[in-house]
C-alpha positions in Angstrom: 4.9 -45.6 6.0 6.1 -42.8 8.3 4.3 -40.1 10.0 6.0 -37.3 8.3 5.2 -39.1 4.8 1.9 -39.5 5.6 1.4 -35.9 6.9 3.1 -34.4 4.0 1.1 -36.3 1.4 -2.2 -35.3 2.7 -1.4 -31.8 3.7 -0.1 -31.3 -0.1 -3.3 -32.8 -1.4 -5.5 -30.6 0.7 -3.0 -27.5 -0.3 -3.6 -28.2 -4.1 -7.3 -29.0 -3.9 -8.2 -25.8 -1.9 -5.7 -23.9 -4.3 -7.6 -25.6 -7.4 -11.0 -24.3 -5.9 -9.9 -21.0 -4.8 -10.8 -21.6 -1.4 -7.0 -21.5 -0.1 -7.9 -18.6 2.4 -10.7 -20.2 3.7 -9.2 -23.7 4.3 -6.2 -21.9 5.7 -8.3 -20.4 8.3 -10.0 -23.7 8.9 -6.7 -25.4 9.4 -5.6 -22.8 12.2 -9.0 -23.6 13.7 -8.3 -27.4 13.6 -4.8 -26.9 14.9 -6.2 -25.1 18.2 -8.9 -28.0 18.2 -6.7 -31.0 18.1 -4.9 -29.5 21.2 -8.2 -30.5 23.2 -7.4 -33.8 24.8 -10.9 -35.3 24.4 -10.9 -34.5 20.6 -7.3 -35.9 20.5 -8.3 -39.1 22.0 -11.4 -39.4 19.9 -9.5 -39.4 16.9 -6.6 -41.8 18.0 -9.1 -44.4 19.3 -9.4 -47.6 17.5 -12.3 -48.6 19.2 -14.7 -45.8 18.0 -16.1 -46.6 14.5 -15.4 -44.2 11.8 -19.0 -43.4 11.4 -19.0 -42.3 15.0 -16.0 -40.1 14.4 -17.5 -38.5 11.5 -20.7 -37.8 13.4 -18.8 -36.2 16.3 -16.6 -34.0 13.8 -19.7 -32.8 12.1 -21.5 -31.9 15.5 -18.5 -29.7 16.7 -17.4 -28.4 13.4 -20.7 -28.1 11.0 -21.1 -24.5 10.0 -17.9 -23.5 11.3 -15.7 -24.8 8.7 -15.7 -24.8 4.9 -17.4 -27.5 3.3 -14.1 -28.6 1.2 -12.6 -29.0 4.9 -15.4 -30.8 6.0 -15.4 -33.3 3.2 -11.4 -33.7 3.7 -12.2 -34.5 7.3 -14.5 -37.1 6.5 -11.7 -38.5 3.7 -9.1 -38.6 6.6 -11.6 -40.7 8.8 -12.9 -42.9 6.1 -9.3 -43.6 5.1 -8.1 -44.3 8.8 -5.7 -41.4 8.8 -7.7 -39.1 11.3 -5.2 -40.1 13.9 -2.6 -38.0 12.1 -4.5 -34.9 12.0 -2.1 -32.9 14.3 0.6 -33.8 12.0 -1.3 -33.0 8.9 -2.4 -29.7 10.1 1.3 -28.7 11.1 2.5 -29.8 7.6 -0.3 -27.9 6.0 0.7 -24.6 7.8 4.1 -25.3 6.9 3.6 -25.7 3.0 1.2 -22.8 3.2 4.0 -20.5 4.5 6.4 -21.8 1.8 3.8 -21.3 -1.0 3.1 -17.8 0.2 6.6 -17.2 1.1 6.0 -16.1 4.6 9.0 -16.1 7.0 8.2 -17.2 10.4 10.1 -15.1 13.0 10.4 -15.7 16.7 11.7 -12.9 19.2 12.1 -14.0 22.7 13.0 -11.2 25.1 12.9 -11.0 29.0 10.2 -8.5 29.2 7.2 -7.8 26.6 7.8 -5.7 23.7 5.9 -2.7 22.6 4.2 -2.9 19.2 6.8 0.1 17.9 9.6 -1.9 18.8 8.4 -5.1 17.1 7.7 -3.2 14.1 11.3 -1.7 14.2 12.6 -5.1 14.3 10.5 -6.3 11.4 11.8 -3.5 9.3 15.4 -4.2 10.1 14.9 -7.9 9.2 13.2 -7.0 5.8 15.7 -4.3 5.1 18.8 -6.6 5.8 17.5 -8.9 3.0 17.4 -12.3 4.8 13.8 -12.6 4.7 11.0 -11.8 2.5 8.4 -9.1 3.0 5.8 -11.4 4.4 6.8 -11.9 8.1 4.7 -13.6 10.6 6.4 -12.4 13.9 5.6 -14.1 17.2 7.1 -12.7 20.4 7.9 -14.7 23.7 8.8 -13.7 27.1 11.4 -15.6 28.8 12.7 -14.0 32.1 15.8 -16.4 32.4 17.3 -14.3 29.3 17.9 -11.4 31.9 18.0 -8.9 29.0 18.4 -8.9 25.2 16.9 -11.1 22.8 16.6 -14.3 21.1 15.8 -14.3 17.2 15.0 -17.3 15.5 13.8 -17.6 11.7 14.5 -20.2 8.8 16.2 -22.5 11.1 18.6 -19.9 12.2 19.1 -18.6 15.6 20.7 -15.3 16.8 21.2 -15.1 20.4 22.2 -11.7 21.8 20.7 -12.3 25.7 22.6 -11.4 28.5 22.3 -15.0 29.8 24.3 -16.2 26.6 27.0 -13.3 27.2 27.4 -14.4 30.5 27.7 -18.2 29.5 30.4 -17.1 26.9 32.2 -15.2 29.7 32.0 -18.2 32.1 33.5 -20.4 29.3 36.3 -18.1 28.5 37.3 -17.7 32.2 37.1 -21.6 32.8 39.9 -22.0 30.1 42.2 -19.2 31.6 43.4 -18.2 28.4 46.1 -15.9 30.3 48.1 -18.5 32.1 50.8 -20.3 30.2 50.4 -23.9 30.2 53.7 -26.0 30.2 
Protein backbone atom coordinates (compact mmCIF):
# COMPACT_ATOMS: atom_id res chain seq x y z
CA UNK A 1 0.00 0.00 0.00
CA UNK A 2 1.34 3.46 -0.83
CA UNK A 3 2.43 5.88 1.85
CA UNK A 4 -0.14 8.45 0.74
CA UNK A 5 -2.98 5.96 1.02
CA UNK A 6 -1.84 4.86 4.49
CA UNK A 7 -1.46 8.46 5.66
CA UNK A 8 -4.87 9.44 4.27
CA UNK A 9 -6.67 6.55 5.94
CA UNK A 10 -5.04 6.95 9.35
CA UNK A 11 -5.46 10.75 9.31
CA UNK A 12 -9.12 10.41 8.36
CA UNK A 13 -9.73 7.93 11.16
CA UNK A 14 -8.15 10.25 13.73
CA UNK A 15 -10.12 13.23 12.40
CA UNK A 16 -13.42 11.36 12.55
CA UNK A 17 -12.70 9.91 16.00
CA UNK A 18 -11.74 13.32 17.40
CA UNK A 19 -14.83 14.86 15.85
CA UNK A 20 -17.11 12.16 17.29
CA UNK A 21 -15.66 12.69 20.77
CA UNK A 22 -15.77 16.51 20.50
CA UNK A 23 -12.01 16.71 20.92
CA UNK A 24 -11.18 18.06 17.49
CA UNK A 25 -9.57 21.29 18.73
CA UNK A 26 -7.44 19.48 21.32
CA UNK A 27 -6.35 16.80 18.86
CA UNK A 28 -5.52 19.46 16.27
CA UNK A 29 -3.22 21.19 18.78
CA UNK A 30 -1.63 17.82 19.57
CA UNK A 31 -1.04 17.09 15.91
CA UNK A 32 0.60 20.50 15.45
CA UNK A 33 2.86 19.60 18.38
CA UNK A 34 3.61 16.22 16.80
CA UNK A 35 4.43 17.93 13.50
CA UNK A 36 7.20 19.85 15.24
CA UNK A 37 8.31 16.81 17.24
CA UNK A 38 8.77 14.49 14.26
CA UNK A 39 11.24 16.97 12.80
CA UNK A 40 13.56 15.97 15.65
CA UNK A 41 16.05 13.57 14.10
CA UNK A 42 16.27 11.29 17.16
CA UNK A 43 12.51 10.84 17.41
CA UNK A 44 12.25 10.30 13.66
CA UNK A 45 14.94 7.61 13.74
CA UNK A 46 13.27 5.96 16.75
CA UNK A 47 9.99 5.73 14.86
CA UNK A 48 11.62 4.43 11.67
CA UNK A 49 13.84 1.84 13.35
CA UNK A 50 12.81 -1.77 12.73
CA UNK A 51 15.17 -2.92 15.49
CA UNK A 52 13.43 -1.17 18.38
CA UNK A 53 10.52 -3.19 19.73
CA UNK A 54 6.99 -1.71 19.79
CA UNK A 55 6.89 -1.83 23.60
CA UNK A 56 10.06 0.26 23.76
CA UNK A 57 8.68 2.74 21.22
CA UNK A 58 5.45 3.08 23.21
CA UNK A 59 7.42 3.63 26.41
CA UNK A 60 9.56 6.30 24.73
CA UNK A 61 6.51 8.09 23.32
CA UNK A 62 4.79 8.00 26.71
CA UNK A 63 7.93 9.38 28.37
CA UNK A 64 8.12 12.25 25.90
CA UNK A 65 4.44 13.13 25.45
CA UNK A 66 2.62 11.95 28.62
CA UNK A 67 0.73 14.85 30.15
CA UNK A 68 1.39 17.04 27.12
CA UNK A 69 -1.01 15.40 24.68
CA UNK A 70 -4.67 14.48 25.01
CA UNK A 71 -5.52 10.92 26.06
CA UNK A 72 -7.09 10.25 22.65
CA UNK A 73 -3.90 11.33 20.86
CA UNK A 74 -1.76 9.15 23.13
CA UNK A 75 -3.99 6.14 22.48
CA UNK A 76 -3.79 6.86 18.76
CA UNK A 77 0.02 6.93 18.89
CA UNK A 78 -0.03 3.61 20.74
CA UNK A 79 -2.32 2.18 18.05
CA UNK A 80 0.06 3.35 15.31
CA UNK A 81 2.99 1.63 17.03
CA UNK A 82 1.03 -1.57 17.63
CA UNK A 83 -0.06 -1.69 13.97
CA UNK A 84 3.50 -1.01 12.77
CA UNK A 85 2.56 2.32 11.16
CA UNK A 86 4.61 4.63 13.39
CA UNK A 87 7.16 5.15 10.62
CA UNK A 88 4.47 7.01 8.67
CA UNK A 89 3.75 9.50 11.46
CA UNK A 90 5.21 12.54 9.59
CA UNK A 91 3.01 11.81 6.57
CA UNK A 92 -0.06 11.09 8.74
CA UNK A 93 0.42 14.37 10.60
CA UNK A 94 0.70 16.34 7.35
CA UNK A 95 -2.39 14.65 5.91
CA UNK A 96 -4.37 15.22 9.13
CA UNK A 97 -3.61 18.94 9.03
CA UNK A 98 -4.61 19.08 5.37
CA UNK A 99 -7.91 17.29 6.04
CA UNK A 100 -8.55 19.53 9.07
CA UNK A 101 -8.09 22.66 6.93
CA UNK A 102 -10.55 21.29 4.37
CA UNK A 103 -13.07 20.39 7.09
CA UNK A 104 -12.86 23.84 8.68
CA UNK A 105 -12.67 25.53 5.22
CA UNK A 106 -9.38 27.23 6.03
CA UNK A 107 -7.42 28.61 3.09
CA UNK A 108 -3.65 28.55 3.50
CA UNK A 109 -1.97 31.58 1.99
CA UNK A 110 1.78 32.07 1.68
CA UNK A 111 3.14 35.55 0.95
CA UNK A 112 6.81 35.76 0.01
CA UNK A 113 8.45 39.17 -0.15
CA UNK A 114 11.94 40.62 -0.36
CA UNK A 115 11.59 42.31 3.04
CA UNK A 116 9.59 41.60 6.19
CA UNK A 117 5.96 42.75 6.01
CA UNK A 118 4.34 44.79 8.75
CA UNK A 119 1.19 43.39 10.40
CA UNK A 120 -0.83 46.23 8.86
CA UNK A 121 0.23 45.25 5.33
CA UNK A 122 -0.53 41.58 6.01
CA UNK A 123 -3.96 42.58 7.31
CA UNK A 124 -4.60 44.65 4.18
CA UNK A 125 -3.62 41.74 1.93
CA UNK A 126 -5.90 39.41 3.92
CA UNK A 127 -8.86 41.75 3.48
CA UNK A 128 -8.17 42.11 -0.28
CA UNK A 129 -8.05 38.31 -0.70
CA UNK A 130 -11.32 37.86 1.20
CA UNK A 131 -12.98 40.72 -0.69
CA UNK A 132 -11.98 39.20 -4.04
CA UNK A 133 -13.98 36.07 -3.21
CA UNK A 134 -11.22 33.63 -4.17
CA UNK A 135 -10.81 32.42 -0.59
CA UNK A 136 -12.92 31.81 2.47
CA UNK A 137 -12.98 34.13 5.44
CA UNK A 138 -10.83 31.64 7.34
CA UNK A 139 -7.28 32.42 6.23
CA UNK A 140 -4.07 30.92 7.50
CA UNK A 141 -1.48 33.45 6.35
CA UNK A 142 2.22 32.66 6.42
CA UNK A 143 4.87 35.15 5.42
CA UNK A 144 8.34 34.39 4.13
CA UNK A 145 11.28 36.58 3.22
CA UNK A 146 13.31 35.88 0.08
CA UNK A 147 15.76 38.68 -0.83
CA UNK A 148 16.22 37.15 -4.30
CA UNK A 149 12.80 38.53 -5.27
CA UNK A 150 14.36 42.03 -5.25
CA UNK A 151 10.92 43.59 -4.73
CA UNK A 152 7.23 42.87 -5.15
CA UNK A 153 5.68 39.69 -3.80
CA UNK A 154 4.78 36.08 -4.51
CA UNK A 155 1.30 34.93 -3.41
CA UNK A 156 0.43 31.23 -3.19
CA UNK A 157 -2.89 29.64 -2.20
CA UNK A 158 -5.09 26.73 -3.31
CA UNK A 159 -2.41 25.43 -5.68
CA UNK A 160 -2.35 28.80 -7.43
CA UNK A 161 0.61 31.11 -7.68
CA UNK A 162 0.62 34.82 -8.45
CA UNK A 163 4.13 36.14 -9.05
CA UNK A 164 4.38 39.93 -8.96
CA UNK A 165 8.05 40.06 -8.06
CA UNK A 166 10.62 42.25 -9.76
CA UNK A 167 12.80 39.18 -10.34
CA UNK A 168 9.97 37.62 -12.39
CA UNK A 169 9.41 40.84 -14.34
CA UNK A 170 13.12 40.98 -15.19
CA UNK A 171 13.06 37.35 -16.30
CA UNK A 172 10.06 38.09 -18.54
CA UNK A 173 11.86 41.10 -20.05
CA UNK A 174 14.94 38.97 -20.70
CA UNK A 175 12.81 36.41 -22.54
CA UNK A 176 11.16 39.14 -24.61
CA UNK A 177 14.50 40.64 -25.61
CA UNK A 178 15.96 37.23 -26.48
CA UNK A 179 13.09 36.66 -28.95
CA UNK A 180 13.86 40.01 -30.64
CA UNK A 181 10.30 40.61 -31.78
CA UNK A 182 11.23 43.84 -33.58
CA UNK A 183 13.52 42.33 -36.21
CA UNK A 184 11.82 40.93 -39.27
CA UNK A 185 12.79 37.31 -39.80
CA UNK A 186 13.21 36.02 -43.36
